[in-house]
C-alpha positions as CSV (number, residue, x, y, z in Angstrom):
1,M,-123.7,-68.3,18.4
2,K,-123.1,-67.0,14.9
3,R,-120.2,-65.0,13.6
4,L,-121.0,-61.8,11.8
5,L,-119.0,-59.3,10.0
6,V,-120.0,-55.9,11.2
7,P,-118.9,-52.7,9.5
8,L,-117.9,-50.0,12.0
9,A,-118.0,-46.5,10.6
10,G,-120.0,-43.4,11.2
11,L,-121.9,-41.8,8.3
12,A,-119.0,-39.4,7.9
13,L,-116.5,-42.2,7.7
14,I,-118.6,-44.0,5.1
15,G,-118.7,-40.9,2.9
16,S,-114.9,-40.8,2.9
17,G,-114.5,-44.6,2.5
18,F,-113.0,-44.8,6.0
19,G,-114.3,-47.8,7.9
20,A,-113.5,-51.1,9.5
21,G,-114.9,-54.6,9.7
22,I,-114.7,-56.9,12.8
23,A,-116.3,-60.1,14.0
24,V,-118.6,-60.1,17.0
25,S,-120.8,-62.7,18.5
26,A,-124.5,-62.3,17.7
27,A,-126.9,-63.1,20.6
28,S,-130.2,-64.9,20.4
29,A,-133.1,-63.8,22.6
30,D,-131.8,-66.0,25.4
31,D,-128.2,-64.9,25.2
32,P,-126.6,-61.8,26.9
33,A,-125.9,-58.8,24.8
34,P,-123.4,-59.2,22.1
35,V,-119.8,-58.1,22.5
36,V,-118.9,-55.1,20.5
37,V,-116.1,-52.9,19.1
38,T,-116.8,-49.3,18.3
39,R,-114.8,-46.9,16.2
40,Q,-115.1,-43.1,16.5
41,S,-113.5,-40.7,14.0
42,L,-111.8,-37.9,16.0
43,A,-110.1,-36.0,13.1
44,E,-109.5,-36.5,9.4
45,V,-107.6,-34.7,6.6
46,A,-107.7,-35.7,3.0
47,A,-104.5,-35.1,1.0
48,P,-102.4,-33.6,3.8
49,P,-99.1,-31.9,2.7
50,G,-96.6,-34.5,1.5
51,A,-99.2,-37.3,1.1
52,P,-101.4,-36.7,-2.0
53,K,-104.1,-39.4,-2.6
54,R,-103.8,-40.3,1.2
55,T,-106.1,-39.5,4.1
56,L,-104.6,-38.8,7.6
57,G,-106.9,-40.0,10.4
58,L,-107.3,-40.1,14.2
59,S,-109.7,-42.5,15.7
60,K,-110.7,-43.9,19.1
61,V,-111.6,-47.6,19.2
62,V,-113.2,-49.3,22.2
63,V,-112.9,-53.2,22.3
64,M,-115.3,-54.8,24.8
65,P,-114.3,-57.9,26.8
66,G,-114.6,-61.1,24.6
67,A,-114.8,-59.0,21.3
68,Q,-112.6,-60.4,18.5
69,L,-111.2,-58.4,15.5
70,T,-111.1,-60.9,12.5
71,S,-108.1,-61.4,10.2
72,H,-107.5,-58.2,8.2
73,H,-105.0,-55.7,6.9
74,H,-104.8,-52.0,6.3
75,P,-104.3,-50.0,3.1
76,G,-101.5,-47.9,4.6
77,A,-99.6,-47.3,7.7
78,Q,-101.3,-47.3,11.2
79,L,-100.2,-46.5,14.7
80,G,-102.3,-48.0,17.6
81,Y,-101.8,-46.6,21.1
82,I,-103.3,-48.8,23.9
83,A,-104.7,-46.3,26.4
84,E,-106.5,-48.8,28.6
85,G,-106.7,-52.6,28.9
86,A,-104.5,-55.2,27.0
87,L,-104.9,-56.3,23.4
88,T,-104.1,-59.8,22.5
89,Y,-102.6,-59.3,18.9
90,T,-101.5,-62.0,16.4
91,V,-99.5,-61.4,13.2
92,E,-100.4,-63.7,10.3
93,S,-98.2,-62.4,7.7
94,G,-95.7,-59.4,7.5
95,T,-94.3,-57.7,10.6
96,A,-95.5,-55.3,13.3
97,T,-93.6,-53.6,16.0
98,V,-94.7,-53.0,19.7
99,L,-93.1,-49.8,21.2
100,K,-93.4,-47.9,24.4
101,G,-92.4,-44.4,25.5
102,S,-92.9,-41.1,23.7
103,G,-93.1,-40.9,20.0
104,D,-90.0,-38.6,20.1
105,D,-87.8,-41.3,21.7
106,P,-89.6,-44.7,21.6
107,T,-88.2,-48.0,22.9
108,V,-88.8,-51.2,20.9
109,V,-90.6,-53.7,23.2
110,K,-91.0,-56.6,20.6
111,K,-90.8,-57.1,16.9
112,L,-93.6,-59.4,15.8
113,R,-93.4,-61.7,12.8
114,A,-95.8,-64.1,11.2
115,G,-97.1,-66.5,13.9
116,D,-96.2,-64.3,16.9
117,T,-99.0,-63.4,19.4
118,Y,-98.3,-60.7,22.0
119,R,-100.3,-59.0,24.7
120,V,-100.0,-55.2,24.0
121,R,-100.6,-53.4,27.3
122,A,-101.7,-49.9,28.3
123,G,-99.0,-47.4,27.5
124,Q,-97.6,-49.4,24.6
125,W,-98.3,-48.9,20.9
126,L,-98.2,-50.8,17.6
127,R,-96.7,-49.9,14.4
128,E,-98.5,-51.7,11.6
129,E,-97.3,-51.6,8.0
130,Q,-99.4,-51.6,4.9
131,G,-100.6,-55.1,4.1
132,E,-99.5,-56.8,7.4
133,V,-102.2,-59.3,8.2
134,H,-103.3,-59.8,11.8
135,H,-106.2,-60.4,14.1
136,A,-106.8,-59.4,17.7
137,R,-109.1,-59.9,20.7
138,N,-109.9,-58.7,24.1
139,A,-109.2,-61.6,26.4
140,G,-109.5,-59.4,29.5
141,T,-112.4,-58.3,31.7
142,V,-112.2,-54.6,31.0
143,P,-112.7,-52.6,27.8
144,I,-109.7,-51.8,25.7
145,V,-109.3,-48.2,24.5
146,I,-107.1,-47.7,21.5
147,Y,-106.1,-44.4,19.7
148,L,-105.3,-44.9,16.0
149,A,-103.4,-42.7,13.7
150,T,-103.7,-43.7,10.2
151,L,-102.4,-42.7,6.8
152,F,-104.4,-44.7,4.2
153,R,-105.1,-44.4,0.5
154,T,-108.0,-42.0,0.1
155,G,-111.3,-43.9,-0.5
156,Q,-110.1,-47.2,0.9
157,P,-111.7,-48.8,4.0
158,A,-109.7,-48.7,7.2
159,A,-109.6,-52.5,7.4
160,I,-109.7,-55.1,4.6
161,S,-110.9,-58.6,5.6
162,D,-108.6,-61.5,4.8
């Protein structure tokens, strides 16, 4: 099977420069359907108060079993809440933090550094800093549902391949 880089963004997201790239397996005529990752923009505001030249976004991502997100980083801060499933997440450079509980009073589950891999479960969330390089996959048998809150530089893609 070949590896492909597939841009994931709706037309509205493309117009704002908000998108993502992931690796999926391409299927030949004899193979089953390819594994996929979808990203749906739920809300977006350019230049919110206190953040000029930034875009505040809310998205829903679904990662099907077997799907992989290739090595990438983000042009700003991102929070990723795992609503369903478990995401196998690896930090390549920089740091990320896994938390649980409410946003008002979160509990740190694990601080991840370069080389760390952690299985982020439903009800936990990731805090990713700008430039932190990571990759992830769905090693489970059920789709993973992730809600993303992002504050990225306006006009930049949601994910930059490394």
